[in-house]
C-alpha beads as a LAMMPS data file, in Angstrom:
LAMMPS data file: protein, C-alpha beads

270 atoms
269 bonds

1 atom types
1 bond types

-500.0 500.0 xlo xhi
-500.0 500.0 ylo yhi
-500.0 500.0 zlo zhi

Masses

1 110.0

Atoms # bond

1 1 1 -261.457 341.394 275.802
2 1 1 -259.172 338.548 274.727
3 1 1 -255.396 338.675 274.994
4 1 1 -255.173 338.780 271.195
5 1 1 -257.563 341.747 271.016
6 1 1 -255.607 343.581 273.701
7 1 1 -252.350 342.876 271.867
8 1 1 -253.721 344.197 268.576
9 1 1 -255.044 347.402 270.157
10 1 1 -251.727 347.968 271.946
11 1 1 -249.813 347.394 268.701
12 1 1 -251.892 349.967 266.839
13 1 1 -251.627 352.495 269.659
14 1 1 -247.810 352.283 269.493
15 1 1 -247.617 352.243 265.685
16 1 1 -246.012 355.294 264.086
17 1 1 -248.473 354.924 261.209
18 1 1 -251.654 355.011 263.305
19 1 1 -250.952 356.364 266.792
20 1 1 -251.690 360.008 265.957
21 1 1 -255.097 359.091 264.517
22 1 1 -256.375 357.911 267.923
23 1 1 -258.672 355.349 266.279
24 1 1 -261.564 354.184 268.500
25 1 1 -260.994 351.020 270.535
26 1 1 -264.354 349.762 269.270
27 1 1 -263.039 349.849 265.703
28 1 1 -259.850 347.953 266.507
29 1 1 -261.809 345.423 268.557
30 1 1 -264.244 344.885 265.690
31 1 1 -261.444 344.362 263.159
32 1 1 -259.631 341.704 265.171
33 1 1 -262.857 339.962 266.196
34 1 1 -263.905 339.719 262.543
35 1 1 -260.770 337.670 261.902
36 1 1 -260.821 335.552 265.069
37 1 1 -261.432 331.865 264.375
38 1 1 -260.800 332.231 260.642
39 1 1 -257.079 331.510 260.640
40 1 1 -254.710 328.758 261.722
41 1 1 -252.621 330.901 264.043
42 1 1 -252.700 334.115 266.033
43 1 1 -249.991 335.477 263.776
44 1 1 -252.194 335.021 260.696
45 1 1 -255.148 336.540 262.553
46 1 1 -253.138 339.625 263.464
47 1 1 -251.868 340.009 259.907
48 1 1 -255.398 339.808 258.514
49 1 1 -256.575 342.432 261.006
50 1 1 -253.676 344.685 260.006
51 1 1 -254.728 344.403 256.358
52 1 1 -258.328 345.270 257.249
53 1 1 -257.080 348.287 259.188
54 1 1 -254.937 349.455 256.270
55 1 1 -257.926 349.276 253.922
56 1 1 -260.185 351.005 256.416
57 1 1 -257.929 353.937 257.201
58 1 1 -256.991 354.380 253.527
59 1 1 -253.980 356.550 254.263
60 1 1 -253.357 356.766 250.514
61 1 1 -256.317 359.145 250.238
62 1 1 -254.335 361.865 251.986
63 1 1 -254.537 364.214 254.974
64 1 1 -253.477 367.805 255.613
65 1 1 -251.078 368.950 258.297
66 1 1 -253.809 369.370 260.914
67 1 1 -252.124 371.900 263.254
68 1 1 -251.076 374.015 260.274
69 1 1 -254.575 373.770 258.812
70 1 1 -256.077 375.287 261.975
71 1 1 -253.641 378.194 261.772
72 1 1 -254.493 378.750 258.100
73 1 1 -258.218 378.713 258.824
74 1 1 -257.758 381.159 261.701
75 1 1 -255.876 383.545 259.428
76 1 1 -258.495 383.338 256.684
77 1 1 -261.411 384.004 259.019
78 1 1 -259.518 386.801 260.802
79 1 1 -259.136 388.530 257.452
80 1 1 -262.908 388.737 257.084
81 1 1 -262.445 388.017 253.377
82 1 1 -264.924 385.380 252.091
83 1 1 -262.677 384.693 249.105
84 1 1 -259.706 383.953 251.386
85 1 1 -261.871 381.544 253.392
86 1 1 -262.993 379.740 250.250
87 1 1 -259.426 379.504 248.974
88 1 1 -258.071 377.860 252.131
89 1 1 -261.041 375.488 252.345
90 1 1 -260.431 374.467 248.739
91 1 1 -256.732 373.950 249.456
92 1 1 -257.549 371.692 252.400
93 1 1 -260.117 369.771 250.368
94 1 1 -257.398 369.115 247.789
95 1 1 -255.321 367.207 250.359
96 1 1 -257.778 364.271 250.379
97 1 1 -258.327 362.382 247.135
98 1 1 -262.098 362.088 247.452
99 1 1 -262.829 365.763 248.065
100 1 1 -260.072 366.867 245.672
101 1 1 -261.811 365.084 242.822
102 1 1 -265.168 366.620 243.738
103 1 1 -263.904 370.213 243.702
104 1 1 -264.263 370.389 239.919
105 1 1 -268.036 369.903 240.110
106 1 1 -268.855 370.745 243.719
107 1 1 -271.575 373.373 243.195
108 1 1 -273.411 371.181 240.679
109 1 1 -273.012 368.166 242.985
110 1 1 -274.772 369.657 246.003
111 1 1 -277.396 371.415 243.899
112 1 1 -278.289 368.065 242.311
113 1 1 -278.670 366.413 245.729
114 1 1 -280.789 369.106 247.368
115 1 1 -282.981 369.408 244.284
116 1 1 -284.132 365.874 245.166
117 1 1 -284.016 365.862 248.982
118 1 1 -284.890 369.469 249.723
119 1 1 -282.751 371.655 251.977
120 1 1 -282.098 369.810 255.240
121 1 1 -282.419 371.331 258.695
122 1 1 -280.504 368.421 260.201
123 1 1 -277.758 366.685 258.250
124 1 1 -275.566 363.667 259.004
125 1 1 -272.217 363.348 257.226
126 1 1 -271.214 359.717 257.736
127 1 1 -267.531 358.763 257.478
128 1 1 -267.174 362.393 256.503
129 1 1 -263.478 362.753 255.732
130 1 1 -262.850 366.429 254.970
131 1 1 -266.210 366.907 253.293
132 1 1 -267.640 369.315 255.940
133 1 1 -265.059 371.880 254.793
134 1 1 -267.156 372.120 251.622
135 1 1 -270.028 373.723 253.588
136 1 1 -269.457 377.003 251.745
137 1 1 -270.411 375.299 248.464
138 1 1 -273.548 373.604 249.812
139 1 1 -275.821 376.638 249.954
140 1 1 -277.071 375.723 253.434
141 1 1 -277.982 378.195 256.206
142 1 1 -275.912 378.547 259.380
143 1 1 -278.882 377.190 261.327
144 1 1 -278.209 373.749 259.810
145 1 1 -277.481 371.090 262.425
146 1 1 -274.499 369.466 260.722
147 1 1 -273.446 366.239 262.451
148 1 1 -270.188 364.818 261.076
149 1 1 -268.620 361.458 261.992
150 1 1 -265.118 360.156 261.391
151 1 1 -262.606 357.654 262.788
152 1 1 -259.680 360.122 262.789
153 1 1 -259.532 362.222 265.945
154 1 1 -257.306 364.969 264.432
155 1 1 -259.729 365.263 261.517
156 1 1 -262.718 365.610 263.839
157 1 1 -260.903 368.299 265.832
158 1 1 -260.168 370.238 262.634
159 1 1 -263.785 370.005 261.499
160 1 1 -265.090 371.302 264.834
161 1 1 -262.524 374.117 264.656
162 1 1 -263.862 374.986 261.211
163 1 1 -267.485 374.737 262.385
164 1 1 -266.796 377.191 265.211
165 1 1 -265.130 379.695 262.868
166 1 1 -267.965 379.302 260.358
167 1 1 -270.631 379.920 262.996
168 1 1 -271.982 376.368 263.037
169 1 1 -272.529 374.201 266.099
170 1 1 -269.498 372.009 266.853
171 1 1 -271.192 368.709 266.054
172 1 1 -268.367 366.595 264.626
173 1 1 -267.925 363.331 266.550
174 1 1 -265.131 360.786 266.789
175 1 1 -266.419 357.222 266.571
176 1 1 -267.168 354.150 264.510
177 1 1 -270.490 354.495 262.719
178 1 1 -270.531 350.841 261.667
179 1 1 -270.245 349.597 265.253
180 1 1 -272.561 352.330 266.589
181 1 1 -274.750 353.847 263.839
182 1 1 -275.898 357.385 264.723
183 1 1 -279.474 357.467 265.977
184 1 1 -280.090 361.189 265.504
185 1 1 -283.229 361.895 263.514
186 1 1 -282.203 363.792 260.398
187 1 1 -283.595 365.037 257.106
188 1 1 -280.595 363.901 255.053
189 1 1 -277.574 361.664 255.598
190 1 1 -274.521 361.830 253.346
191 1 1 -272.647 358.558 252.801
192 1 1 -270.092 359.588 250.208
193 1 1 -267.702 357.136 248.495
194 1 1 -267.708 354.775 251.428
195 1 1 -270.220 351.964 250.865
196 1 1 -267.743 349.916 248.787
197 1 1 -265.125 350.235 251.527
198 1 1 -267.688 349.126 254.124
199 1 1 -268.181 345.987 252.038
200 1 1 -264.437 345.343 252.168
201 1 1 -264.509 345.663 255.928
202 1 1 -267.530 343.430 256.482
203 1 1 -269.344 341.910 253.533
204 1 1 -273.069 342.695 253.474
205 1 1 -272.887 345.240 256.290
206 1 1 -274.390 348.139 254.322
207 1 1 -277.942 346.827 254.517
208 1 1 -277.971 346.585 258.301
209 1 1 -276.246 349.952 258.574
210 1 1 -278.663 351.740 256.256
211 1 1 -281.645 350.204 258.060
212 1 1 -280.326 351.504 261.385
213 1 1 -280.255 355.145 260.284
214 1 1 -283.178 357.337 261.354
215 1 1 -283.181 359.619 258.331
216 1 1 -285.633 360.718 255.684
217 1 1 -283.129 360.695 252.810
218 1 1 -279.946 358.666 252.542
219 1 1 -277.609 359.990 249.851
220 1 1 -275.071 357.354 248.824
221 1 1 -272.390 358.196 246.307
222 1 1 -269.883 355.878 244.677
223 1 1 -267.177 356.519 242.088
224 1 1 -268.095 355.743 238.492
225 1 1 -264.444 355.018 237.711
226 1 1 -261.184 354.522 239.606
227 1 1 -259.076 357.489 240.744
228 1 1 -256.800 356.925 237.759
229 1 1 -259.778 356.765 235.391
230 1 1 -258.569 353.454 233.983
231 1 1 -261.253 351.207 235.450
232 1 1 -265.018 351.516 235.047
233 1 1 -266.674 350.897 238.412
234 1 1 -270.235 351.968 237.620
235 1 1 -271.740 348.520 236.945
236 1 1 -270.338 346.996 240.109
237 1 1 -271.330 349.934 242.272
238 1 1 -274.868 350.037 240.912
239 1 1 -275.075 346.334 241.745
240 1 1 -273.869 346.997 245.300
241 1 1 -276.645 349.531 245.854
242 1 1 -279.377 347.435 244.227
243 1 1 -278.422 344.346 246.241
244 1 1 -278.355 346.343 249.455
245 1 1 -281.849 347.687 248.750
246 1 1 -283.338 344.380 247.548
247 1 1 -286.832 343.897 248.987
248 1 1 -286.938 347.349 250.637
249 1 1 -289.643 349.772 249.574
250 1 1 -287.349 352.787 249.394
251 1 1 -287.728 354.861 246.207
252 1 1 -284.417 355.892 244.695
253 1 1 -283.152 358.300 242.076
254 1 1 -279.759 358.032 240.387
255 1 1 -277.668 360.816 238.884
256 1 1 -274.126 361.086 237.576
257 1 1 -272.286 364.292 238.395
258 1 1 -268.618 364.381 237.532
259 1 1 -267.230 360.994 238.480
260 1 1 -269.821 360.317 241.169
261 1 1 -272.902 358.180 240.976
262 1 1 -275.414 359.803 243.317
263 1 1 -278.150 357.590 244.745
264 1 1 -280.813 359.565 246.625
265 1 1 -282.707 356.970 248.652
266 1 1 -285.992 357.969 250.270
267 1 1 -286.276 356.055 253.528
268 1 1 -289.039 358.292 254.847
269 1 1 -287.939 357.658 258.429
270 1 1 -286.848 361.123 259.424

Bonds

1 1 1 2
2 1 2 3
3 1 3 4
4 1 4 5
5 1 5 6
6 1 6 7
7 1 7 8
8 1 8 9
9 1 9 10
10 1 10 11
11 1 11 12
12 1 12 13
13 1 13 14
14 1 14 15
15 1 15 16
16 1 16 17
17 1 17 18
18 1 18 19
19 1 19 20
20 1 20 21
21 1 21 22
22 1 22 23
23 1 23 24
24 1 24 25
25 1 25 26
26 1 26 27
27 1 27 28
28 1 28 29
29 1 29 30
30 1 30 31
31 1 31 32
32 1 32 33
33 1 33 34
34 1 34 35
35 1 35 36
36 1 36 37
37 1 37 38
38 1 38 39
39 1 39 40
40 1 40 41
41 1 41 42
42 1 42 43
43 1 43 44
44 1 44 45
45 1 45 46
46 1 46 47
47 1 47 48
48 1 48 49
49 1 49 50
50 1 50 51
51 1 51 52
52 1 52 53
53 1 53 54
54 1 54 55
55 1 55 56
56 1 56 57
57 1 57 58
58 1 58 59
59 1 59 60
60 1 60 61
61 1 61 62
62 1 62 63
63 1 63 64
64 1 64 65
65 1 65 66
66 1 66 67
67 1 67 68
68 1 68 69
69 1 69 70
70 1 70 71
71 1 71 72
72 1 72 73
73 1 73 74
74 1 74 75
75 1 75 76
76 1 76 77
77 1 77 78
78 1 78 79
79 1 79 80
80 1 80 81
81 1 81 82
82 1 82 83
83 1 83 84
84 1 84 85
85 1 85 86
86 1 86 87
87 1 87 88
88 1 88 89
89 1 89 90
90 1 90 91
91 1 91 92
92 1 92 93
93 1 93 94
94 1 94 95
95 1 95 96
96 1 96 97
97 1 97 98
98 1 98 99
99 1 99 100
100 1 100 101
101 1 101 102
102 1 102 103
103 1 103 104
104 1 104 105
105 1 105 106
106 1 106 107
107 1 107 108
108 1 108 109
109 1 109 110
110 1 110 111
111 1 111 112
112 1 112 113
113 1 113 114
114 1 114 115
115 1 115 116
116 1 116 117
117 1 117 118
118 1 118 119
119 1 119 120
120 1 120 121
121 1 121 122
122 1 122 123
123 1 123 124
124 1 124 125
125 1 125 126
126 1 126 127
127 1 127 128
128 1 128 129
129 1 129 130
130 1 130 131
131 1 131 132
132 1 132 133
133 1 133 134
134 1 134 135
135 1 135 136
136 1 136 137
137 1 137 138
138 1 138 139
139 1 139 140
140 1 140 141
141 1 141 142
142 1 142 143
143 1 143 144
144 1 144 145
145 1 145 146
146 1 146 147
147 1 147 148
148 1 148 149
149 1 149 150
150 1 150 151
151 1 151 152
152 1 152 153
153 1 153 154
154 1 154 155
155 1 155 156
156 1 156 157
157 1 157 158
158 1 158 159
159 1 159 160
160 1 160 161
161 1 161 162
162 1 162 163
163 1 163 164
164 1 164 165
165 1 165 166
166 1 166 167
167 1 167 168
168 1 168 169
169 1 169 170
170 1 170 171
171 1 171 172
172 1 172 173
173 1 173 174
174 1 174 175
175 1 175 176
176 1 176 177
177 1 177 178
178 1 178 179
179 1 179 180
180 1 180 181
181 1 181 182
182 1 182 183
183 1 183 184
184 1 184 185
185 1 185 186
186 1 186 187
187 1 187 188
188 1 188 189
189 1 189 190
190 1 190 191
191 1 191 192
192 1 192 193
193 1 193 194
194 1 194 195
195 1 195 196
196 1 196 197
197 1 197 198
198 1 198 199
199 1 199 200
200 1 200 201
201 1 201 202
202 1 202 203
203 1 203 204
204 1 204 205
205 1 205 206
206 1 206 207
207 1 207 208
208 1 208 209
209 1 209 210
210 1 210 211
211 1 211 212
212 1 212 213
213 1 213 214
214 1 214 215
215 1 215 216
216 1 216 217
217 1 217 218
218 1 218 219
219 1 219 220
220 1 220 221
221 1 221 222
222 1 222 223
223 1 223 224
224 1 224 225
225 1 225 226
226 1 226 227
227 1 227 228
228 1 228 229
229 1 229 230
230 1 230 231
231 1 231 232
232 1 232 233
233 1 233 234
234 1 234 235
235 1 235 236
236 1 236 237
237 1 237 238
238 1 238 239
239 1 239 240
240 1 240 241
241 1 241 242
242 1 242 243
243 1 243 244
244 1 244 245
245 1 245 246
246 1 246 247
247 1 247 248
248 1 248 249
249 1 249 250
250 1 250 251
251 1 251 252
252 1 252 253
253 1 253 254
254 1 254 255
255 1 255 256
256 1 256 257
257 1 257 258
258 1 258 259
259 1 259 260
260 1 260 261
261 1 261 262
262 1 262 263
263 1 263 264
264 1 264 265
265 1 265 266
266 1 266 267
267 1 267 268
268 1 268 269
269 1 269 270
């Protein structure tokens, strides 16, 4: 590890903005190494890495109060009231922009996916955000092996807390899926609203990442328009997917549900 890499990791660890997230060292190392040799000075290199980190963490998308969220989930499950559980899960999903937007069409969204892929026994949720808290809308059995991956340690802890209360195996993991793609064999992998941000982090990385996954179906979703609704993103996002799949014999279906383009890609590798 270079002195510059060590300095960047130490800076992030002490930062008020990032220290509670406990981001993986491998992520911070990758970000600074991507910028090394591209700038005239160490100062410019560090600034570029900071900008990459800001885009990657996307704090503007929102997070709940994680300790309070655990208490709220405990209370809902202690009540034994399925409606109370669904209400608190919906409230937590509202705290993150991506899952908040999906709430309006959530039942239709998952039904559309599983109509194509079939009901998975083993599921990967890649760069999951708060999406696992939508399990109650997915129509999946409690025997489902639901593996979730995220960079935020507090988020992963909340998801495993939820999994335990829900009666699922505690299979959420803290790590960087781009640096170390999961190798678990699975029926379906979710990669929701993240491929465009992967391209911002490292241009062209989606192809290598998708190839590395040992799954039968890869479900990629991308927004059809911006969060404000002012900008049409569909053409550019369809292009991203088509360029990533160029030359690969992976059949694909496309659907639009709500504001999400859903690409169900049949890798046939699971």
